[in-house]
C-alpha positions as CSV (number, residue, x, y, z in Angstrom):
1,M,0.1,0.3,0.1
2,P,1.3,3.5,-1.0
3,R,2.9,5.7,1.8
4,Y,2.3,9.7,1.3
5,L,3.0,12.7,2.3
6,A,0.4,15.0,3.2
7,L,1.4,18.8,3.6
8,L,-1.7,20.7,4.8
9,G,-1.7,24.5,4.5
10,S,-2.8,26.8,7.0
11,I,-2.0,24.6,10.1
12,N,-0.7,26.7,13.3
13,I,-0.9,29.6,11.3
14,G,-3.2,32.7,11.5
15,G,-5.2,31.0,14.4
16,N,-5.8,27.8,13.1
17,R,-4.4,25.7,16.0
18,V,-4.3,22.2,15.7
19,K,-2.5,19.7,18.2
20,M,-0.6,17.3,16.1
21,A,-1.8,14.4,18.7
22,A,-5.4,15.4,17.8
23,L,-4.5,15.6,14.0
24,K,-3.2,12.1,14.0
25,A,-6.1,10.8,16.0
26,V,-8.9,12.3,13.8
27,L,-6.9,10.9,10.7
28,A,-6.7,7.2,12.1
29,E,-10.7,7.8,13.2
30,E,-10.9,8.2,9.3
31,G,-9.2,5.2,8.5
32,F,-5.9,6.3,7.6
33,R,-3.0,3.8,8.3
34,E,0.1,4.5,10.0
35,V,-0.5,8.2,10.4
36,E,2.8,10.4,11.5
37,T,3.2,13.9,12.1
38,V,6.5,15.6,11.3
39,A,6.9,19.2,13.3
40,A,3.9,21.1,14.3
41,S,3.1,22.7,10.5
42,G,0.6,20.0,9.1
43,N,3.3,17.6,7.6
44,V,1.3,14.2,7.9
45,I,2.8,10.8,6.8
46,V,0.2,8.3,5.7
47,T,-0.6,5.0,4.3
48,D,-3.6,4.8,2.3
49,R,-4.7,2.7,-0.7
50,R,-6.3,5.7,-2.2
51,Q,-4.7,8.2,-5.2
52,A,-3.4,11.4,-4.4
53,S,-5.7,13.5,-5.7
54,T,-8.6,11.5,-3.8
55,L,-6.9,11.8,-0.7
56,E,-6.0,15.7,-1.1
57,R,-9.8,16.5,-1.3
58,R,-10.6,13.8,1.3
59,L,-8.2,15.4,3.8
60,E,-9.4,18.8,3.0
61,E,-13.4,17.8,3.9
62,I,-11.7,16.4,7.2
63,I,-9.9,19.3,8.4
64,S,-12.9,21.6,7.5
65,A,-15.5,19.2,9.3
66,R,-13.4,18.3,12.6
67,F,-11.4,21.7,13.0
68,G,-13.6,23.8,11.5
69,F,-11.3,25.8,9.1
70,R,-10.4,25.6,5.2
71,S,-7.0,24.2,4.4
72,C,-5.6,22.8,1.3
73,A,-3.8,19.2,1.1
74,M,-0.9,18.5,-1.2
75,V,-0.5,14.7,-0.9
76,R,3.0,13.5,-2.8
77,T,4.7,10.3,-2.8
78,R,8.6,9.9,-1.1
79,D,9.8,10.1,-4.7
80,E,7.9,13.6,-5.4
81,V,9.6,14.7,-1.9
82,C,12.9,13.7,-3.2
83,A,12.3,15.4,-6.5
84,A,11.3,18.6,-4.4
85,I,14.6,18.6,-2.9
86,D,16.9,17.2,-5.6
87,E,15.5,19.4,-8.4
88,N,15.3,22.7,-6.6
89,P,17.8,24.8,-8.6
90,F,18.8,26.8,-5.5
91,H,19.6,24.2,-3.0
92,G,22.9,22.4,-2.6
93,T,26.5,23.4,-1.7
94,G,28.6,26.7,-2.9
95,P,28.0,30.0,-3.1
96,E,25.8,30.0,-5.4
97,H,23.0,27.9,-3.1
98,G,20.8,29.3,-0.6
99,S,20.6,28.3,3.0
100,D,18.1,25.2,3.7
101,R,16.5,27.5,6.1
102,M,15.6,30.1,3.1
103,V,15.4,27.8,0.0
104,H,11.8,26.5,-0.3
105,S,9.9,24.3,-2.6
106,I,6.4,25.1,-2.5
107,F,4.1,22.4,-3.3
108,L,1.0,23.4,-6.0
109,S,-2.5,22.0,-6.2
110,E,-2.0,22.1,-10.2
111,Q,0.6,22.7,-12.8
112,P,0.5,26.6,-13.4
113,E,0.4,27.8,-17.0
114,Q,3.7,29.1,-18.3
115,A,2.5,32.3,-19.3
116,R,1.7,32.7,-15.7
117,F,4.7,32.2,-14.4
118,D,6.7,34.3,-17.0
119,A,4.3,37.2,-15.9
120,L,5.0,36.4,-12.1
121,L,8.9,36.8,-13.1
122,D,8.6,40.3,-15.1
123,E,6.3,41.4,-12.6
124,H,9.4,40.9,-9.7
125,K,12.1,41.4,-11.6
126,G,14.2,44.6,-10.2
127,K,11.9,44.2,-6.9
128,G,13.8,41.8,-4.7
129,S,16.6,39.7,-4.6
130,E,14.3,36.3,-4.3
131,R,15.2,33.6,-7.2
132,L,12.4,31.7,-8.6
133,A,12.0,28.5,-10.7
134,L,9.1,26.2,-12.0
135,G,9.4,22.4,-11.3
136,D,6.4,19.5,-12.1
137,R,3.5,21.2,-9.6
138,V,6.5,22.7,-7.8
139,L,7.4,26.4,-7.4
140,Y,11.4,26.7,-6.1
141,L,11.9,29.8,-4.4
142,D,14.8,30.8,-2.5
143,Y,14.1,33.8,-0.6
144,V,17.6,35.1,0.1
145,H,17.1,37.3,3.1
146,G,14.1,35.9,4.8
147,V,10.3,35.0,4.2
148,G,9.3,38.0,6.4
149,V,11.1,40.7,4.4
150,S,9.7,39.2,1.1
151,D,6.7,40.7,-1.2
152,L,6.2,37.3,-2.3
153,S,3.7,36.0,0.2
154,S,1.7,32.6,-0.4
155,K,-1.6,35.0,-1.1
156,F,0.1,36.8,-4.2
157,L,1.8,33.9,-5.4
158,E,-1.4,32.0,-5.3
159,R,-3.1,34.5,-7.3
160,R,-0.3,35.4,-9.6
161,L,-0.1,31.2,-10.6
162,G,-3.5,30.6,-10.4
163,C,-3.4,27.6,-7.8
164,K,-3.1,27.1,-4.3
165,G,0.1,26.2,-2.9
166,T,2.1,25.3,0.6
167,A,5.7,25.9,1.2
168,R,8.5,23.7,3.2
169,N,11.9,24.7,3.4
170,M,14.8,22.4,2.6
171,N,15.2,21.9,6.3
172,S,11.6,20.8,6.9
173,L,12.0,18.5,3.6
174,K,15.0,16.7,4.3
175,N,13.5,16.1,8.0
176,I,10.3,14.8,6.4
177,L,11.8,12.7,3.9
178,A,14.3,10.7,6.7
179,K,10.8,10.1,8.3
180,M,9.3,8.6,5.2
181,D,12.2,6.3,4.7
């Protein structure tokens, strides 16, 4: 049976408080197997027969019904998590790469149109030091000087790309991948 990572957006930010033990218990009650949470930011590893897209919709329904707020769920396989690390052009060693804390992979609900991504790049040109690249349902982003000083908020990116996303930095993704192994 497949093992998945569910990346839940809006967990433990903006007043949407959820204890990971409660999330784990609810998902087990809902029939998910081998539920494991990683950190307190909505990273859940589960084993389930269903396809990823079906799991995404089901997880969003559960969060809404059981915790009272809307969340987006991005479900990925171990290989997709690995690719989000390995294919991130801003991650690695050397002076041209960013720090693992500043380099993010933003998991997207769908593949944005190339034209929307190109328009985002054009709009951002000259406005900040952040670096962006597009992957397969992933936006790679090096915040360079920090998320808090960037104009590239999740809401801004979602409006420009036309799809939802939830971000994790390289430190988090490496920790999650170690748990998946």
